[in-house]
C-alpha positions in Angstrom: 86.5 -62.7 44.4 83.4 -60.4 43.7 80.9 -60.0 46.5 77.9 -61.6 44.9 75.7 -60.4 47.8 76.0 -56.9 46.3 74.9 -58.0 42.7 72.6 -61.0 43.2 69.2 -59.3 43.8 65.7 -60.8 44.5 64.9 -61.2 40.8 68.1 -60.8 38.8 71.9 -60.1 38.8 72.6 -56.3 38.6 75.8 -54.2 39.4 78.6 -51.9 38.1 80.9 -53.2 35.3 83.7 -54.0 35.7 83.9 -52.9 39.4 81.3 -55.3 40.7 81.3 -57.9 38.0 82.8 -58.6 34.7 83.0 -61.2 31.8 84.8 -63.9 33.8 82.1 -63.8 36.3 79.4 -63.8 33.4 81.0 -67.0 32.2 80.6 -68.7 35.6 76.9 -67.5 35.6 76.4 -69.1 32.2 77.9 -72.4 33.5 75.7 -72.2 36.7 72.6 -71.4 34.8 72.9 -74.5 32.8 73.7 -76.6 35.9 70.6 -75.3 37.9 68.1 -75.5 35.0 69.5 -78.8 33.6 69.1 -77.3 30.2 70.8 -78.9 27.1 69.9 -75.6 25.1 69.4 -72.0 26.1 68.8 -68.7 24.5 70.5 -65.3 25.2 69.9 -61.7 24.3 71.3 -58.3 25.3 70.6 -54.6 25.2 72.6 -51.7 23.7 74.9 -51.1 26.7 78.6 -51.0 25.6 79.3 -53.9 28.0 76.4 -56.1 27.0 77.7 -58.0 24.0 80.9 -59.0 25.9 79.1 -60.1 29.0 76.4 -62.2 26.9 79.2 -63.7 24.9 81.1 -64.8 28.0 77.8 -66.1 29.4 77.3 -68.2 26.2 80.8 -69.6 26.4 80.3 -70.6 30.1 76.9 -72.4 29.1 78.5 -74.1 26.1 81.4 -75.4 28.3 78.8 -77.1 30.5 77.3 -78.9 27.4 74.4 -76.6 26.4 73.8 -75.4 22.8 73.3 -71.6 22.9 71.1 -69.5 20.5 72.2 -65.9 20.6 69.4 -63.5 19.4 71.8 -60.6 19.8 70.3 -57.1 20.3 66.9 -57.6 21.9 64.4 -56.0 24.2 63.6 -58.0 27.4 60.2 -59.0 26.1 61.8 -60.2 22.9 64.0 -62.4 24.9 60.8 -63.7 26.7 59.3 -64.4 23.3 62.3 -66.4 22.3 62.2 -68.4 25.5 58.4 -69.0 25.1 58.5 -69.8 21.3 61.6 -71.9 21.4 60.9 -73.6 24.6 64.3 -72.8 26.1 65.6 -71.2 29.3 66.8 -67.7 28.6 69.1 -65.0 29.8 68.7 -61.3 29.0 71.7 -58.9 29.6 70.3 -55.6 30.6 70.2 -53.2 33.6 66.8 -51.7 32.4 66.7 -48.1 33.4 69.9 -48.0 35.5 72.7 -45.7 34.6 75.2 -46.6 31.9 77.9 -48.2 34.1 75.4 -50.9 35.3 74.6 -54.2 33.6 72.7 -57.2 34.7 71.2 -60.5 33.8 67.4 -61.4 33.9 67.1 -65.2 33.8 64.0 -67.4 33.1 63.3 -71.1 32.5 61.7 -72.4 29.3 58.4 -70.6 28.5 59.6 -67.4 30.2 59.0 -68.8 33.7 61.1 -66.4 36.0 64.1 -67.4 37.9 64.3 -65.6 41.2 65.8 -66.1 44.7 63.4 -69.0 45.5 63.3 -70.4 42.0 66.9 -71.0 41.2 68.9 -67.7 41.6 70.2 -68.6 45.1 71.4 -71.9 43.7 73.1 -70.2 40.8 74.9 -67.8 43.2 76.0 -70.7 45.4 77.6 -72.5 42.4 79.3 -69.3 41.1 80.7 -68.7 44.6 82.0 -72.3 44.9 83.5 -72.3 41.4 85.1 -68.9 42.1 86.9 -70.5 45.1 88.0 -73.5 43.1 89.1 -71.5 40.0 86.7 -73.1 37.5 83.8 -75.5 37.0 84.6 -79.1 36.6 84.8 -80.2 32.8 81.5 -81.3 31.1 81.2 -84.5 28.8 80.7 -82.3 25.7 80.9 -78.7 24.6 77.8 -77.1 23.3 77.4 -75.1 20.0 76.8 -71.4 19.8 74.7 -70.0 16.8 73.0 -66.7 16.0 69.3 -66.3 15.1 67.3 -63.2 14.5 63.7 -63.5 16.0 62.7 -59.8 15.7 60.3 -60.4 12.9 58.7 -63.4 14.5 58.4 -61.5 17.9 56.6 -58.6 16.0 54.3 -61.0 14.1 53.4 -62.8 17.4 52.5 -59.6 19.1 50.4 -58.4 16.2 48.6 -61.7 16.2 47.3 -61.1 19.8 45.6 -57.7 19.0 43.0 -56.9 16.4 44.5 -53.9 14.5 42.4 -54.2 11.4 40.0 -51.3 12.3 42.5 -48.8 13.3 42.3 -45.3 11.8 45.4 -43.3 10.9 47.2 -42.0 14.1 50.1 -39.7 14.6 52.2 -41.4 17.3 55.3 -39.9 19.0 57.6 -42.6 20.6 60.5 -41.8 22.9 62.8 -44.8 23.0 65.3 -43.0 25.4 68.2 -44.4 23.3 67.1 -47.9 24.5 65.8 -51.0 22.9 62.5 -49.4 21.8 64.6 -47.9 18.9 65.3 -51.6 17.8 61.8 -53.0 18.2 59.3 -50.3 17.5 59.9 -49.8 13.8 59.4 -53.6 13.0 56.4 -54.0 15.3 54.7 -50.9 13.9 55.6 -51.5 10.3 52.6 -51.4 7.9 50.2 -50.0 10.4 48.4 -46.7 9.6 50.6 -44.9 12.0 52.6 -41.7 11.3 55.7 -42.4 13.6 57.6 -39.4 15.1 60.7 -41.1 16.5 62.6 -39.6 19.5 66.0 -40.9 20.5 65.8 -44.1 18.5 69.6 -44.3 18.2 70.8 -47.2 20.3 73.2 -45.7 22.9 73.8 -47.2 26.3 75.3 -43.9 27.6 71.7 -42.4 27.5 72.8 -39.0 26.2 69.3 -37.3 26.3 67.7 -38.6 29.5 67.5 -41.6 31.7 65.5 -44.4 30.2 63.1 -44.5 33.1 59.7 -43.0 31.9 58.1 -43.3 35.4 60.3 -40.4 36.5 58.4 -37.2 35.3 61.6 -35.4 34.1 62.4 -38.1 31.7 59.1 -37.6 29.7 59.3 -33.8 29.3 60.8 -34.1 25.8 57.9 -36.6 24.8 55.3 -34.3 26.2 56.7 -31.2 24.4 56.9 -33.2 21.1 53.3 -34.5 21.3 52.0 -30.9 21.8 54.4 -29.5 19.1 53.3 -31.8 16.3 49.7 -32.4 17.4 50.1 -36.1 17.9 47.2 -38.3 19.0 49.3 -40.2 21.6 52.9 -40.4 22.9 54.6 -43.6 24.1 57.9 -43.9 26.2 59.7 -47.1 26.7 62.4 -47.9 29.4 65.9 -49.0 28.5 65.2 -52.7 27.9 61.7 -51.7 26.4 59.7 -54.0 28.6 57.8 -51.1 30.2 55.5 -48.7 28.3 54.3 -45.3 29.6 51.7 -43.4 27.8 50.7 -39.7 27.4 47.6 -38.3 25.8 47.1 -35.8 23.0 47.6 -32.9 25.4 50.9 -34.4 26.6 49.4 -35.3 30.0 50.5 -38.6 31.5 47.9 -41.5 31.5 48.2 -43.3 34.8 49.4 -47.0 34.5 46.2 -48.0 36.4 44.1 -46.5 33.6 46.0 -48.5 31.0 45.6 -51.6 33.2 41.9 -51.0 33.4 41.6 -50.4 29.6 43.6 -53.4 28.6 41.8 -55.5 31.2 38.4 -54.6 29.7 39.7 -55.6 26.2 41.2 -58.9 27.4 37.9 -59.7 29.1 36.1 -59.1 25.8 38.2 -61.8 24.4 38.2 -64.1 27.4 34.8 -63.6 29.2 34.8 -64.3 32.9 38.6 -64.4 33.1 40.8 -63.5 36.1 42.9 -60.2 36.2 45.7 -59.6 38.6 46.5 -56.2 40.0 48.9 -55.2 42.6 47.6 -53.5 45.8 48.7 -50.0 44.9 46.9 -49.8 41.6 43.8 -47.7 41.5 40.4 -48.8 42.9 39.2 -48.3 39.3 41.1 -51.5 38.2 39.0 -54.1 40.2 35.9 -52.1 39.5 36.4 -52.1 35.8 37.3 -55.8 35.9 34.1 -56.7 37.7 32.0 -54.4 35.6 33.3 -56.4 32.6 32.4 -59.7 34.1 35.9 -60.7 35.3 37.3 -61.5 38.6 40.0 -59.3 40.2 42.8 -60.7 42.3 45.0 -58.4 44.4 48.7 -59.2 45.0 51.8 -57.8 46.5 54.0 -55.5 44.5 56.6 -57.3 42.4 56.7 -59.3 39.2 57.4 -62.6 40.8 54.2 -62.2 42.8 52.1 -61.2 39.8 53.6 -64.1 37.7 53.1 -66.6 40.5 49.5 -65.6 40.9 48.8 -65.6 37.2 50.0 -69.2 36.9 47.9 -70.2 40.0 44.7 -68.6 38.8 45.2 -68.9 35.0 44.7 -65.2 34.8 44.4 -63.7 31.3 46.2 -60.4 32.3 48.0 -58.6 35.1 49.0 -54.9 35.6 51.1 -52.9 38.0 51.4 -49.2 38.8 54.9 -49.3 37.5 53.7 -49.8 33.9 54.5 -53.5 33.8 51.8 -55.4 31.9 51.6 -59.3 31.9 49.6 -61.4 29.4 48.6 -65.1 29.5 48.9 -65.1 25.7 52.6 -64.1 26.2 53.6 -66.8 28.7 52.5 -64.8 31.6 55.5 -62.5 31.0 55.5 -58.7 30.8 55.5 -56.8 27.6 54.9 -53.1 27.3 54.8 -53.4 23.5 51.6 -55.5 23.7 50.0 -53.1 26.0 50.9 -50.3 23.7 49.3 -52.2 20.7 46.2 -52.6 22.8 46.1 -48.8 23.6 46.6 -48.0 19.9 43.9 -50.4 18.8 41.5 -49.0 21.4 42.2 -45.3 20.4 42.3 -46.1 16.6 39.0 -48.0 16.8 36.9 -45.0 17.7 37.0 -41.3 16.8 37.5 -39.7 20.2 40.7 -38.5 21.7 42.8 -40.6 24.1 42.0 -38.2 27.1 38.2 -38.9 26.3 38.9 -42.6 26.0 40.7 -43.0 29.3 38.4 -40.6 31.3 36.1 -43.7 32.1 39.1 -45.4 33.8 40.3 -42.2 35.7 37.9 -42.3 38.6 39.9 -41.2 41.6 42.6 -38.7 42.7 46.1 -40.1 43.8 49.2 -38.9 45.4 51.7 -40.9 43.4 54.5 -42.6 45.3 56.1 -40.5 48.0 59.3 -41.7 49.5 60.4 -40.8 53.1 63.9 -41.6 54.4 63.6 -43.1 58.0 66.1 -44.6 60.4 63.5 -47.2 61.7 61.1 -48.6 59.0 59.5 -51.1 61.5 59.0 -48.4 64.1 57.4 -46.0 61.8 55.0 -48.6 60.3 54.0 -49.6 63.9 53.4 -45.9 64.6 51.0 -45.7 61.6 49.3 -48.9 62.8 48.8 -47.5 66.3 47.4 -44.2 64.7 44.7 -45.9 62.7 43.9 -49.2 64.4 40.5 -49.1 65.9 39.3 -46.0 64.1 35.6 -46.4 63.1 35.1 -47.3 59.5 38.8 -48.0 58.9 40.2 -51.4 58.1 44.0 -52.6 58.1 45.6 -55.3 56.2 49.2 -56.5 55.9 49.4 -58.2 52.5 52.4 -55.9 51.6 53.5 -53.4 54.1 50.3 -51.8 55.8 47.2 -50.8 53.8 44.7 -48.6 55.6 41.2 -48.4 54.0 38.1 -46.1 54.8 35.0 -45.5 52.8 36.4 -42.8 50.4 40.2 -43.3 50.7 43.0 -45.7 51.2 46.8 -45.6 51.6 49.5 -48.2 51.5 52.9 -47.8 53.3 55.6 -50.2 52.3 59.3 -50.5 53.3 61.9 -50.5 50.5 63.9 -53.7 50.3 67.1 -51.9 49.2 67.1 -48.5 50.9 66.0 -47.0 54.3 62.8 -45.7 52.8 59.1 -45.9 53.4 56.9 -45.6 50.3 53.4 -44.0 50.7 50.6 -44.2 48.1 47.3 -42.4 48.8 44.1 -42.6 46.7 40.7 -40.9 47.4 37.6 -39.7 45.7 38.9 -36.2 45.5 42.2 -34.4 45.7 41.4 -32.5 49.0 40.9 -35.9 50.7 44.2 -37.2 49.2 46.1 -34.2 50.6 44.5 -34.4 54.0 45.2 -38.2 54.3 48.7 -37.7 52.8 49.6 -35.0 55.3 48.4 -36.8 58.3 50.3 -40.0 57.3 53.5 -38.1 56.5 53.4 -36.3 59.8 53.4 -39.6 61.6 56.0 -41.1 59.2 58.4 -38.3 59.4 57.8 -37.9 63.2 
């Protein structure tokens, strides 16, 4: 029997195929998903990895065997699956391992309306059922067998996204998009169709072996080709999507990366123009500029822990209109509180195309501080090193500490957050300050303590 503790993570299922899981296990997950959600109908989608169609098909058979009717949307981005779950009012399952290497695959599951299924909201129960049925050989028979049908929702998904952003005043723009051989190559042409955009497509061929680079645009080495192409053709903007195309990363006309915090602030200002006085969620390692921009535009900023389950939970609790993370995940109330990098990209295109300046000029108002980026340190004793940092800064004049997520240390002109990785023996440090010299001083002092 497979060791499910290795593949059932906090928010999804993920592991190496076929070593850690395979189609027989996917079938059991399909049956357990129906049992836990109580659904009589579900929707599934999958990415371009070689193992994805087989795994998704097995999951559908397992679900149908438990009596649920299954709508298969086939090749899809993760946010396209969320759209289907929201628009059709059905629980959903997306087969993808996002930006992981080719041999990995996984399942992101949600309830109707794209409400996430994580450890505390059904995933632990699904795992327990799969483990029990694995021991017994099979789930007990259901009263009826569900149907399995195919449905193409790509056009409806694109139309819905475009209905949420006013693109009518956009001027012609030259746009380079690096799909990284992932699902952006499937969705971008349809979403952008008919807009005054000259599209320069990089790596749009769907290829789950990722022949050109990893489909993880947050790693600087994976946007080198995009940056070079933007400069080469004189583009107005460059966009990069991850493997399942739910995250979007932006570079300006010079090929320089635009910080996800600046995108969060820009989109927040636009959403607040539509929904005055609204609440915007940001995690605690986004820039100080995000809550500042939210408040300057009449909104209310709410700070959360890092992780999409915390963002979505807070959005549901507060009725927030928008949420953003430093990892280039963007969440919208108008999109069932789910994350969609494509909608964020349309907002940036509308903002850029609605005025005559360059993207670097447009985002300058949101780039107010210097930052270190995330710095990882391998440590033997995460708790001990965190305690050492606390001891070093506690009681310093003008310094405050909070433990919402790891440890955040804040002074008048700088802050840093130190968090333990849940999966590796790492501590993650993020520093922000009013100038780069202060960032470097604070960073070096903290790292000297962390690394002993």
